[in-house]
N, C-alpha and C positions, 0 to 999 in steps of 0.2 A: 615429135617426128613422127610417131605412129598415129596421132591423131589427124595430122595432115595428109598422111598417106593411107589413111583407113581403107579407102576403096580399092586400089590396087593390091594393097598388102593382106586384105582380110582372107583371101582364099589360101595364099600359101602359108599363112600364120596358122589358120585353121588346120590345114593339112599336117603342118609341124606338130602342133599340140596333140592331134589325134594319134600320130604316130608315136610319139612320146608315151602317151597313155597306154597303147597297144604293146608297145616294146617293154614297158615297165623300167625303163633306163632314164635317168635324169641327165640331161646333156653335162659333160665334164666342163664345157667353157662357161656353164652358168653357175658353177660351184666356186667361183673365185670372187671374193669380195674385195673392193678397194677401201681400206681404212684410213681415215685421216684423223690423227690425234688433235682434238681440241683443247687448249689449257683452260682449266676451271678457276684455280686460285693456288696461292703458296708458290714455293720455289719451281722454277720452269725445269729445273735440272732432275725433278722427281716424276718418275713415270706415273706414280698414282695420282698426281695432281692433273692427268689429262683425261679426257672423255674420248673414248674411240667411236667415231661416227663411220658407221659401215654402210657401203652403197653396193647393192646387188645389180646385176644386169638388168635392163628394163624388161627384157622379154621374160626372164626368169619370174619376176615379181608378177608380171601381167598372167603368165600360165598359173601361178599360185592363186591369183584372185579368180580367175575363172573356175578353178575347181575347188575353192574355198566352201561353197554352199554345200556340196557333197562330202567334203570331209567333216563340217560342222554336224551334218546330218548324222554321221556315223559316230562322231566322237562325244558330241555334247551329252547323250544320255548316260555317259560314264563319267561325266565330271560332277563330283559331288556339291550338293547344295552350299556347302561351307565355302565354296570358291567363288569369288566375285570378280575375279580378274579376267578381263577379255572375253565375258560370257556376254551374249547380247542380252541388253535389257538390265545388266547389273553394272555397278560402278562404286567409286570409293564412297559416294554419298549414301549408298545402301549399307555400308559398313557403319558409316557414322550414325545412321538413323537406328541400326539394330543396337549399337553400343548405348546410345543415349536412352533407348528404351529400357536396356539393363539397368542402366544407372538410376533410372526414375522409379523402377519397380523395387530395386534393392532398397534405396533410401526411403522409399515410403513404407517398407517392411521393417525399417530400422535395422538393416543389415549393411554390412560393408561389402565393397566389391573390389576384387584384385584385377588388374589388368596387366597383362605382360605382353610386351612387344618384341618379336623376334624376326630376324631377316636372314635368308639364305645367301650366303656369299657366293657372288658371281653367277648365281641362278641359271641363266639362259646357257652360260658358257660351260656349266659343269653338268649338264645332262649327259648321263651314262647311255651310250647307244644301245648297247646290248639290253640293258633295262628298259628303255623306252620301246625297242623293238619287241621284247617279251610283253610288254603291256598291249602293244598293238596286236599280237598274235592272240593274246588272252580273250580279246573282244572279237575275235573272228574276222580281223583284216588278214586276208591271204591272197595267194596267187599274185596277180598283176598289180593290185593295189599295195600289197606288202613289199613287193619288190620295188615299186617306184618310190615308196617312202623310204625304204633302205638305201635305195641309191640316191635319194636326196639328202639323207643325212651324211652319208660316209664319203671319204675321200675328198673333203673340202680343203680350201686354203684361202688365204688372204694377201693381199699386198699392201704393206704399209707405206703410205704416202708421206714422206718427210723431206729431207733434202734429195733423197733417191728413193728408190724402190727396192723393196726386199720381199721375196715370197716366202711365206711361212705355211707349214700344214697345221691342220686342225685334227685334234685327237678326240675331242668330246663336244658336246654341246648342241643346241639348235642353232640355225644361222641367225645371227644378228641381222636385223632388218628384213628377216623372211616373213612372209604373210601367214604361213602356217606355223610358225615357231611358238607364238603365244599359246595356241591350242594344243599343241605337242607338249609343251611344258606343263600345262594344266593336267594333260593326262598322265604325265610321268609322276607327279606328285600327288595323285588322286587318293592314295592310301593314307596320306598324312593326318587328316582328320580323325581316322580311327583310333589314332594314338592318343588323343585327348579323351580320356574316359570319364573325367570328373568336371573339367571345365569346358566351356563353349568355345569352339574355334571359329575364327574367321579369317579367310585368306584372301590376299589381292595379290595373284601371282607369287612373288617371293616374299612378300610381307604377311606375317603371319601373327595374329593377335589372339590371345587367350582371354577370356573373361569368366570369372568364377566369384559367385555369391558367398558370402561368408556369415553363416547364422551366429547369433550372438553367443558367445562363450566358446566358440569352435575355431578360434585361430589358429591353434596348433595343429589341430587336426586337418583343418582345410589347408594349412601351409605344407603339410606333409603329403597330402593328395595332390595338390598342385606341383609339387616338386616331382612326383612320381611321374605325372603327365609329361613335364619338361624332359625328364630323363628318357621317357620312351620316344618323344620327339628326336632328341639328339640320337638315340639308337637307331631310329628310322633313316636319319641322315647319313650315319656310317654305313648303314646296310646298302644305300642307294648312292653311295659316294657323293653325298652333299654334306656341306658344312655350314653350320650356323655361325653368324658373325658375333662374337662375344662383345665387341666393342659398342656395336649398335643395339644390343639387348637391354631392354629397360622394363621396370615394373613400378606399379604404383598401387597403394590402397586408397580407395575412395570411400570417404564416410562423411556424415553430417559434421564430424568434429574436426575434418580436415586431416593433416598430414600426420600420420602415425607410424612409429617405427616397427612395423608389424610383417612387413614383407621380407621372407628369408631370403639371405644369400644363397649362391649355389656355387658347386666347385669350380665351375668354369666361368663365373663372373660373381666375384665377392661384392662388389659395390653395386648392387642390384636394387636399389631404392631411390626413387626420385620424388621431388616436390610436384612436378608435372611431368607429363609423358606425351612424347610425339609419335604418331603412327600415322602412315600415309601422309597426308597433307595437314592432319589435324594436331591439336595440342589440347590436353585436358589438364585441369589441376586436381588437386587431392579432395575437392569438395565436388567434384563432377562438373564443374563449370567450364564453358568454352572461352571464357574471357581471355587466356593467354593466345588462343587462335584467332579471336576477333581483334584483339588489339594488334597482332601482327599484320593482318589483312588491312587493317585501317591505315597503319604505317606505310604499308606498300602501296595503298591506295594514294595516299598524299604525296608519295614520291613521284608517283605516275603523272 
């Protein structure tokens, strides 16, 4: 509709957008999302088996798109290099390339490589508003820009569309389906890579991968160092009201010999060793081969 009526609507919409920016107040009617639960798999009686699809008002997302270039120019300089998610020119393939290079160099030097995959539970829904606003203030987002972003985040609600409609208030998180949300989430967890002092960290939004080379004869020492990194990461989560999902945590030791029982367990996840590991959309085996991933892609291609 907006495209079809672009001519007559362009001036009033421009005036509206400019007024919102000048006032620093995000319209209340734009803060309500319509959420439709889509069944994924498993028993239909369990809420965890549904994926919520959130739809925001069209004018709201259009307004966000108009201001996205300015927001990127202010926030991207503060997003760490370890973050590949929602950053222009970066993606999951870049994470795969970095890990492939780490594997090749480690095996060529006759070293082992430990890879740990972690996941932040609920990610976007768990962003602590006061914490995010503190980040924005610390990078000199002030006055009307700060007021607009604060108004954008707070006093939100959603309507669940099922057999009827139910209005629910939102107490935390960045808006699902929001154009600004991924970048704001990246800013919120920008301090996370600093907690990995011994392993290399690669992030893709809420997926966190740790990679650590193990010199010959230093398995136990390296395991202790890696464990200390993970403990600091968990402490970071507690400080910023984030939670890492234990069930999705995986670890593997990659070596020329293949699977070895040398990756330690941790208090929050004792069965912390795998024969292959999945992270993002990739799968690696204990010799650093991508064959599990390639086999899966081949199966999916034949099914199509």
